[in-house]
ZALUMPA-538727 format. One line per 2 residues: their letters; for each residue x, y, z of C-alpha. Coordinates in steps of 0.001 Angstrom, whole numbers. Last residue first. Layout:
N
a) X:Y:Z; ...;
END
This chain:
579
iv) 228:-47552:-42245; 2924:-50230:-42387;
np) 3802:-50094:-46061; 6609:-52602:-46028;
vl) 10281:-51674:-46165; 12891:-51994:-48894;
hl) 16211:-50444:-47950; 18235:-49276:-50940;
tv) 21926:-49826:-50268; 24473:-48311:-52633;
ap) 27618:-49636:-54270; 29633:-47317:-56499;
ae) 30035:-48576:-60084; 33599:-49508:-61027;
kw) 33015:-53200:-60354; 30128:-53110:-62819;
re) 32654:-52306:-65544; 34083:-55819:-65328;
dd) 31004:-57264:-67058; 29923:-60403:-65207;
vs) 26375:-59140:-64768; 26136:-59140:-68543;
ap) 25037:-56670:-71218; 27056:-53729:-69971;
le) 25942:-50561:-71799; 27560:-49825:-75130;
ae) 30455:-47374:-75246; 30315:-43621:-74659;
lk) 29137:-44163:-71122; 27493:-41407:-69091;
rs) 27527:-41770:-65341; 25031:-42896:-62766;
sv) 24414:-42245:-59091; 21826:-44242:-57161;
vp) 20505:-41976:-54424; 18734:-42951:-51195;
gd) 21854:-43599:-49138; 23217:-46186:-46763;
qp) 26604:-47451:-47818; 27242:-50697:-49623;
qv) 30213:-52794:-48469; 32565:-53178:-51396;
tt) 33049:-56521:-53093; 35800:-58612:-54687;
er) 38378:-58041:-51941; 36310:-59971:-49419;
ls) 36746:-63049:-51594; 40436:-63175:-50615;
yv) 39509:-64266:-47083; 37653:-67241:-48520;
yn) 40757:-68193:-50516; 43041:-67992:-47479;
ai) 40646:-70146:-45448; 40379:-72594:-48347;
hw) 44176:-72942:-48443; 44254:-73484:-44675;
rd) 41541:-76133:-44935; 43356:-77711:-47883;
el) 46515:-78132:-45824; 44650:-79712:-42906;
sv) 42908:-82175:-45205; 39173:-82010:-45847;
pd) 36908:-84848:-44699; 39655:-85655:-42163;
qn) 40424:-89367:-41908; 39481:-91082:-38675;
ge) 42144:-91982:-36133; 40971:-89480:-33559;
ev) 37263:-88808:-33574; 35854:-85496:-34770;
ar) 37549:-85651:-38170; 38181:-82151:-39457;
ha) 35804:-80628:-41973; 33044:-80146:-39405;
pm) 29711:-79729:-41110; 27656:-76603:-41950;
pt) 24141:-78124:-42026; 23352:-76195:-38817;
gp) 23115:-77006:-35105; 26850:-76852:-34603;
ig) 28718:-74617:-37072; 31708:-76491:-38466;
is) 34662:-77608:-36337; 37453:-77409:-38917;
lr) 35941:-74937:-41347; 34974:-72496:-38570;
ty) 38469:-72785:-37122; 40013:-72097:-40533;
ia) 37809:-69020:-40941; 38915:-67798:-37495;
kv) 42565:-68357:-38388; 42087:-66404:-41617;
te) 40541:-63574:-39585; 43504:-63464:-37197;
dr) 46047:-63360:-40027; 44117:-60721:-41940;
ek) 43773:-58479:-38885; 47425:-58808:-37842;
et) 48303:-55601:-39696; 46558:-53706:-36925;
td) 42887:-52825:-36585; 41957:-56054:-34814;
ls) 38199:-56517:-35027; 38635:-59945:-36595;
qt) 35761:-61153:-38776; 34714:-64642:-37738;
ar) 32094:-64433:-34991; 29481:-63761:-37657;
wt) 30303:-62780:-41225; 27819:-60269:-42642;
wp) 30378:-57474:-43143; 32517:-60035:-44951;
kt) 30235:-60017:-47998; 31880:-62258:-50611;
ld) 31254:-65262:-48366; 27520:-65219:-48999;
rp) 26564:-67495:-46115; 24455:-70563:-46853;
wi) 20714:-70167:-46274; 18541:-71156:-43327;
rn) 15017:-72472:-42841; 14182:-73196:-39205;
gw) 13623:-76820:-38196; 15291:-76514:-34789;
dd) 18380:-78436:-35910; 18906:-75955:-38743;
el) 17275:-76211:-42141; 18592:-76266:-45706;
kk) 16284:-76871:-48640; 18494:-78793:-51037;
gs) 18896:-77842:-54684; 22573:-78779:-54516;
ri) 23782:-75599:-56187; 23276:-73066:-53379;
ng) 23918:-69462:-54371; 25851:-68467:-51241;
rg) 28177:-66142:-53146; 31241:-68323:-52654;
dm) 32281:-68334:-56314; 31227:-71874:-57216;
gh) 28261:-71761:-54884; 28153:-71773:-51080;
ce) 26112:-74952:-50676; 27351:-77362:-53336;
sc) 30450:-75183:-53706; 32102:-76254:-50453;
sk) 34195:-79389:-51020; 35396:-79414:-54638;
rf) 34878:-75744:-55401; 36619:-74842:-52159;
aa) 39571:-77147:-52859; 40125:-75516:-56255;
kg) 39788:-72019:-54812; 42085:-72907:-51927;
ke) 44801:-74004:-54333; 44465:-70697:-56160;
is) 44501:-68747:-52877; 47582:-70641:-51685;
ee) 49474:-69707:-54854; 48361:-66089:-54601;
sy) 49676:-65949:-51042; 48541:-66028:-47413;
ai) 50983:-68180:-45469; 49933:-71716:-44577;
qg) 49071:-72417:-40946; 50295:-75822:-39814;
nl) 48926:-75757:-36294; 45751:-73934:-35339;
pe) 44438:-76410:-32784; 40801:-75965:-31683;
vd) 41024:-74649:-28131; 40731:-76610:-24883;
ki) 39727:-74754:-21716; 36079:-75642:-21198;
vr) 34659:-74624:-17839; 32114:-77055:-16410;
fd) 29491:-75551:-14156; 30005:-75021:-10436;
tk) 26976:-72711:-10163; 24422:-74898:-8402;
ty) 20742:-75399:-9218; 21076:-77574:-12314;
fg) 17799:-77434:-14206; 15935:-80696:-14817;
dd) 12426:-79330:-14334; 12058:-80933:-10890;
df) 15272:-79300:-9683; 18769:-80705:-10136;
ad) 21415:-80625:-7378; 19737:-83578:-5650;
ed) 20966:-85783:-8475; 24571:-85122:-7401;
ad) 26949:-83777:-10021; 29849:-86143:-10749;
ep) 30046:-85201:-14435; 30064:-81503:-13636;
pw) 26986:-79583:-14834; 27153:-78149:-18383;
aq) 25901:-81037:-20518; 23004:-82019:-18270;
ti) 20648:-81856:-21280; 18341:-79322:-19600;
df) 20735:-76372:-19937; 19315:-73063:-18669;
gk) 22019:-72860:-15991; 24742:-72511:-18607;
iv) 23208:-69239:-19768; 22998:-67948:-16197;
pi) 26583:-69073:-15574; 27665:-66908:-18566;
ls) 25578:-63846:-17688; 27944:-62672:-14929;
ri) 30716:-62512:-17531; 28751:-59883:-19448;
qe) 28249:-57823:-16294; 31966:-57899:-15523;
dt) 32830:-56916:-19088; 30566:-53901:-18678;
ll) 27211:-53708:-20412; 25660:-51049:-22640;
ar) 28846:-50428:-24604; 28655:-47723:-27248;
gq) 32255:-46626:-27812; 33721:-50104:-27749;
lg) 31143:-52801:-28319; 29983:-54375:-25071;
wg) 26398:-55379:-25750; 27038:-56149:-29404;
pm) 23505:-56593:-30607; 21803:-59910:-31415;
at) 19016:-59008:-33868; 20942:-60706:-36646;
gp) 23021:-59568:-39616; 26122:-59067:-37526;
lg) 26292:-61238:-34370; 27095:-59427:-31133;
lk) 30523:-58259:-29978; 30107:-58515:-26203;
it) 27569:-61317:-26058; 29298:-63452:-28682;
nf) 32702:-62643:-27213; 31705:-63767:-23704;
ld) 30153:-67002:-24948; 33332:-67841:-26843;
ed) 35509:-66816:-23884; 33567:-69186:-21648;
rp) 34660:-71954:-24002; 32026:-73649:-26085;
le) 30969:-77255:-25433; 33032:-79936:-27169;
tg) 31767:-81416:-30425; 35050:-80850:-32223;
ps) 37542:-78585:-30492; 36662:-75340:-28677;
tk) 36620:-72161:-30760; 32894:-71456:-30704;
yk) 30079:-70054:-32789; 26965:-72136:-33244;
fl) 26045:-73061:-29689; 24095:-76120:-28565;
al) 23560:-76441:-24823; 20010:-77677:-25514;
sf) 18325:-75249:-23091; 20200:-72226:-24435;
dr) 17882:-71750:-27419; 19531:-68965:-29423;
pr) 17298:-66178:-30730; 15579:-66819:-34067;
py) 17342:-65940:-37293; 15251:-64143:-38220;
mf) 13170:-62418:-35576; 9433:-61831:-35141;
da) 8662:-65131:-33436; 11399:-64450:-30876;
av) 10089:-61089:-29649; 8004:-62474:-26777;
gd) 10859:-64737:-25747; 11035:-68325:-27002;
ga) 14763:-68935:-27345; 14606:-71614:-24637;
gq) 16419:-69480:-22069; 13946:-70169:-19267;
eg) 12266:-66741:-19321; 12789:-66335:-23044;
hc) 15748:-65636:-25306; 14318:-62506:-26930;
ve) 12547:-60574:-24149; 14656:-62383:-21573;
cr) 17955:-60772:-22571; 18325:-57250:-21179;
fr) 16286:-56904:-17994; 15680:-60551:-17153;
yl) 19289:-61440:-17966; 20537:-58613:-15764;
dr) 18477:-59945:-12862; 19840:-63440:-13532;
gm) 23458:-62332:-13390; 24287:-58758:-12506;
in) 22766:-55339:-11870; 25262:-52896:-10407;
kr) 23590:-49666:-11440; 20273:-51331:-12171;
ra) 18940:-51113:-8626; 20025:-47483:-8350;
lv) 18392:-46741:-11700; 15062:-48139:-10503;
ed) 15278:-46196:-7233; 16078:-42975:-9063;
km) 13144:-43553:-11409; 10798:-44160:-8487;
gs) 11969:-40911:-6908; 11389:-39086:-10178;
vt) 7831:-40444:-10229; 7243:-39236:-6672;
ks) 8729:-35795:-7338; 6720:-35401:-10539;
ve) 3539:-36307:-8671; 4308:-33696:-6021;
pd) 5293:-31049:-8585; 2115:-31480:-10699;
wi) 3200:-30433:-14202; 4622:-33790:-15275;
rp) 7223:-34009:-18040; 7925:-37694:-18453;
vq) 10544:-39600:-16467; 13674:-41320:-17726;
gn) 15600:-44490:-16907; 15661:-45579:-20538;
yd) 13807:-48834:-19996; 11413:-47227:-17507;
fi) 10394:-44354:-19780; 9713:-46650:-22721;
fn) 7988:-49249:-20525; 5555:-46728:-19039;
iv) 4654:-45532:-22545; 4115:-49130:-23639;
nw) 1823:-49649:-20644; -187:-46554:-21602;
vd) -628:-47867:-25145; -1697:-51304:-23937;
ne) -4159:-49658:-21556; -5988:-48139:-24523;
al) -6133:-51399:-26460; -3879:-51834:-29470;
me) -4670:-52399:-33145; -6944:-49559:-34310;
hw) -5545:-47257:-31631; -2173:-47926:-33228;
vp) -2586:-45767:-36294; 762:-46717:-37815;
ma) 3861:-44486:-37718; 5304:-44408:-41242;
sn) 5653:-40631:-41169; 5546:-39318:-44726;
wp) 2635:-37021:-44063; 4147:-33945:-45672;
tg) 3137:-32524:-43294; 3623:-31952:-39580;
ev) 2495:-28323:-39784; -833:-29546:-41159;
pl) -1558:-31780:-38169; -270:-35358:-37845;
gp) -2900:-38035:-37271; -2125:-39865:-40511;
gg) 1376:-40585:-39167; 244:-42299:-35976;
tt) -3115:-41618:-34296; -2753:-43750:-31142;
ir) 999:-43462:-30781; 1250:-39720:-31404;
wf) -1679:-38857:-29122; -509:-41117:-26280;
lf) 2995:-39691:-26647; 1644:-36145:-26245;
ae) -478:-37181:-23255; 2632:-38660:-21651;
ql) 4181:-35226:-21616; 7341:-34645:-23579;
qp) 10695:-33162:-22576; 11892:-36427:-21035;
ii) 11437:-38116:-24456; 13420:-35694:-26595;
tp) 16661:-34215:-25242; 17628:-37384:-23354;
dq) 17771:-39338:-26640; 17204:-42968:-25663;
fn) 13761:-43030:-27271; 15310:-42393:-30680;
ip) 12373:-41489:-32897; 11904:-43392:-36130;
qp) 13592:-41906:-39212; 12026:-38991:-41026;
sf) 12279:-40316:-43639; 12040:-44085:-43478;
gh) 13954:-46914:-45125; 16881:-46708:-42736;
ay) 14608:-47522:-39799; 13232:-50800:-41138;
hg) 15471:-53134:-39133; 15296:-50928:-36047;
kg) 17699:-48109:-35323; 15492:-45655:-33408;
dl) 17455:-46172:-30182; 14887:-48263:-28321;
ld) 17521:-51007:-27851; 15483:-53544:-29838;
gh) 14970:-50895:-32476; 12424:-48141:-33102;
cy) 11356:-49487:-36491; 11077:-53254:-36117;
fc) 10994:-52752:-32336; 7418:-51499:-32282;
nq) 4897:-54331:-32531; 5774:-57528:-30693;
yy) 8757:-56069:-28894; 6756:-53061:-27719;
id) 3737:-55104:-26644; 5883:-57415:-24525;
rg) 7730:-54491:-22948; 4487:-52700:-22158;
aa) 3197:-55762:-20311; 6462:-56038:-18378;
vs) 6388:-52321:-17539; 2791:-52562:-16313;
er) 3503:-55659:-14231; 6601:-54032:-12735;
yk) 4574:-50973:-11732; 1806:-53071:-10236;
sw) 4358:-54938:-8108; 5946:-51643:-7092;
ga) 2588:-50425:-5853; 1838:-53678:-4031;
dr) 5182:-53480:-2231; 4664:-49843:-1245;
dk) 1113:-50250:18; -1111:-47195:422;
al) 891:-44494:-1384; 2154:-47075:-3887;
te) -1422:-48022:-4753; -2242:-44420:-5630;
li) 999:-44077:-7592; 322:-47264:-9567;
dn) -3232:-46168:-10363; -1886:-42810:-11558;
rv) 651:-44600:-13768; -2106:-46653:-15384;
pn) -4305:-43575:-15803; -1563:-41636:-17645;
el) -2792:-38066:-17487; -4946:-36008:-19844;
ta) -5446:-32379:-18787; -4307:-30471:-21875;
ld) -4929:-33493:-24083; -8672:-33426:-23394;
ft) -9631:-36940:-24470; -12826:-37736:-26395;
kn) -13859:-41354:-26217; -14930:-44034:-28689;
yv) -11460:-45601:-28390; -10053:-42465:-30019;
kl) -11069:-38797:-30175; -8304:-36363:-29250;
sa) -8553:-32846:-27905; -6620:-29582:-27990;
pp) -4512:-30715:-30925; -864:-31636:-30414;
ap) 1989:-29240:-31223; 4291:-30604:-33903;
hv) 7130:-33033:-33183; 8800:-33671:-36557;
qr) 7857:-30218:-37748; 7986:-29781:-41489;
le) 9899:-27790:-44046; 11288:-30647:-46085;
vp) 14819:-30146:-47312; 15625:-31904:-50557;
ae) 17538:-35194:-50296; 21256:-34687:-50794;
ys) 22741:-35921:-54039; 23178:-32336:-55176;
pk) 22836:-30426:-58422; 24510:-26970:-58400;
va) 22364:-23999:-57366; 23669:-23072:-53910;
gy) 27279:-24046:-54529; 27277:-21982:-57716;
vv) 25963:-18947:-55848; 28649:-19293:-53176;
wa) 31382:-19736:-55797; 30179:-16675:-57738;
al) 30220:-14566:-54568; 33752:-15745:-53803;
lp) 34848:-14951:-57344; 33267:-11497:-57119;
ia) 35137:-10860:-53815; 38478:-12281:-54968;
il) 38985:-10119:-58064; 38402:-6653:-56600;
ff) 39851:-7875:-53292; 43146:-8763:-54965;
wr) 43108:-5576:-57027; 42775:-3534:-53830;
lp) 45673:-5456:-52274; 47831:-4734:-55313;
ak) 46927:-994:-55012; 48071:-832:-51394;
nd) 51022:1527:-52006; 48656:4114:-53428;
dr) 46688:4382:-50194; 42980:5067:-50636;
lt) 40847:1879:-50468; 43183:-188:-48276;
sl) 43738:2755:-45941; 40011:3341:-45685;
ip) 39460:-276:-44591; 42401:-312:-42173;
ak) 41206:2974:-40546; 37508:2154:-40245;
fe) 37772:267:-36926; 40110:2858:-35404;
ew) 37730:5622:-36414; 34849:3687:-34869;
kr) 36823:2985:-31702; 37580:6700:-31262;
dd) 34021:7744:-32058; 32470:5260:-29587;
fa) 28912:4104:-30301; 29971:2870:-33753;
fy) 32193:129:-32285; 29335:-1663:-30521;
ll) 26913:-970:-33362; 29241:-2697:-35823;
ig) 29556:-5754:-33572; 25780:-5966:-33085;
ii) 25172:-5709:-36823; 27724:-8485:-37359;
ti) 26004:-10713:-34785; 22520:-10105:-36213;
im) 23765:-10957:-39700; 25543:-14038:-38315;
yq) 22402:-15281:-36579; 20297:-14813:-39710;
im) 22852:-16611:-41883; 23024:-19512:-39405;
lt) 19236:-19751:-39450; 19242:-20113:-43229;
kp) 22032:-22698:-43059; 20173:-24886:-40583;
lv) 21912:-25109:-37198; 23623:-28400:-36420;
pp) 21801:-30402:-33744; 23419:-29647:-31441;
fa) 24530:-26134:-30431; 28237:-25615:-29863;
nd) 29635:-26369:-33295; 28350:-24021:-35998;
fv) 26923:-21283:-33800; 30071:-21223:-31665;
ly) 32376:-21261:-34683; 30427:-18432:-36313;
al) 30550:-16324:-33152; 34304:-16894:-32893;
va) 34763:-15707:-36480; 32668:-12566:-35884;
ai) 34520:-11730:-32662; 37895:-12204:-34387;
la) 36865:-9813:-37177; 35601:-7188:-34738;
qw) 38775:-7339:-32651; 40793:-7154:-35871;
fa) 39105:-3896:-36822; 39350:-2486:-33283;
ti) 43101:-2959:-33002; 44668:-5784:-31019;
rf) 47131:-4388:-28485; 50738:-5155:-27663;
gk) 52107:-2769:-25027; 54635:-5271:-23782;
m) 54997:-8132:-26253;
END
């Protein structure tokens, strides 16, 4: 390779390709196509100018091009380019004009510049000089009395938290990540407060303007006005808005853009102190930070967000847990509690706090929550049987940490292999024992006419077993060939012990000597049948377009028509008009 040298033409080509790759991949978010074209034109002009300034390099650059155009022995190559270039141009034009399922581009600014002034709460605010009065009061108090200042700060954050979870989390999410229940129904989607490229770049005055005036308050460059952000100054007090702003920054460990360097330094110092405290946060402190807003201060499922959730958060005070693997009426194993916290419950507001790739809590932190949960029990189910009366406080809470640890697991003996024969037997047993609630085909279309409620009096509906993506604490996350086997075992366990606190009964006799409501063999057959139902549906994907195709035959006249199975599934999110 001695003396090897890349000629000018290939240097230029490599430079252009590298520039394209950098523009396409190195700058999030992805560059718009029109901007990419502009950048590439500028890059190519720059490359040509670079070689044109030197006669030798310019001649070297042109040589391969002129050779291709003039040399007789390169006639096939000329014909190739003569055909390929028009075809490439035609392909580009076709790609630009062909129909697309993509939503049309809207030329709007998601975060437009604010106006000079803002009139809300019967006041006129100068947004160029507006500062967060609640934060300023905290800083002034902090300068005089550190403890009092931090106390005010915590009060403001707590007040903002309550307001957020009563009003904002439907769209912006319980984790402030812009993935609330309604988020998929909006365009543009709600802002992700966890994005470090957005919130820390904004002044608090900007957030105050956007929150108080909502979508209708957007200027012309923010149109079309399809932002679903309500006009909150009509519903929230001024201090409520500032407290919410304080909560947003505190929750995400961020600070706003503050022009005064001394104030910015103080606020940044507070942020660093907050993050340092949270770095190794465990147990009750972790519960207060992550769990209390839903499950309540004393774990009774009565947090500030509880009334706005379905199903409601778990009430830990009664020591009654739906999803467990311990036998019969026994309390759940620690591993059951751990898995529920770590993996979450699909279809509910309970997130997976330790899901791989987006874990917010470590396994150690999750395990530190287990004694906290047990400590909320007022039925004396978790304390040891020989616990001394002095170990309970006046409210009935056990004050020590030597709670019972359940080891026993629901037996899984006698598993029947997954087969067509077992599925057919399971179908017959299912229709005999389960169809009154789950319907003849497992779709959750209750046949008994009963209004089902849980032990807390909340209305509930039977699970649609044909939609495995809604199964809770049952679907195995194993990606190997063992997935089916593990999921069938989980279904069998759920059949055997039921779901405590709900009308879903145990199908294995709780007391020894009694006859099982459903035999062991039938439970395994039913488990295999229920697993097979997952093959009858496809999980819908998010998307605003319902695609159709032309049929030469008559349109399907029945929902049972087999042709419906060939139609792609799509999810259309229905959301209320919140403005």
